[in-house]
N, C-alpha and C positions, 0 to 999 in steps of 0.2 A: 262805469263801475269804479274806475279809479277815482273819479271825482267824489263819489259817495264815500269811499274809504278815507279820502283826504279830508272831507268835511267832518266825518266822525272823529278822526284823529285830532283835528283842530278843536272840535268841541270838547273832547276829552282833556286836551291840554288846558283849555280855559277853565274847566271845572276843577282840575287838579290845582291850578294856580290860585284860584279863589279859595279852595279848601285850605291850601297851605297858608295863604294870607290870613284867613280866619283863625287858623290854629295858632299862628304866631301872635295875633292880636288878642285873642281870647283863649288862653291855655286851659282854664278850668272848664269853661263852657264846651270847648272842643273835646276835652276828656270825657265829660258827661255825654256828649253827642256820640262819641265813638263807642263807649262801653255800654251805655244804656240804649241809645238810639239804634245801634246796629243789632242789638239783641232783639229789640221790638220788631225791627225790619225782618229779621230771620224768622221770628215766630209768625209774623203776618204772611210771609211767603210760604211757610209750611202749611199754614191753615188754608191759604188760597189754593195751593196745588192739591191738597187733600180733598177739598171740596170739588175741584175739577174732576178728580178721579172717582170719588164716591157717588156723586149725584147721578151720573149716567148709569152706573151699576145699580143704584137704588131704583131708578126709573125702569130699568130692564126687568128687575125682579119684582116690581110692583110694591116696593116698600114706601114709596111716596105717593 
């Protein structure tokens, strides 16, 4: 279990370092990615979880 947490922590460090390097190298593109890309990611996540909740309910009530 400890090895899994350590691997996840190392992976997180690598992702964070690469994102920081990208932000320093391409400031305008990273600004776009943060403020536009994250908005799109949040909307996709809301859509995905809404579908996960509503489809089984629709199947139970016979709406699909």
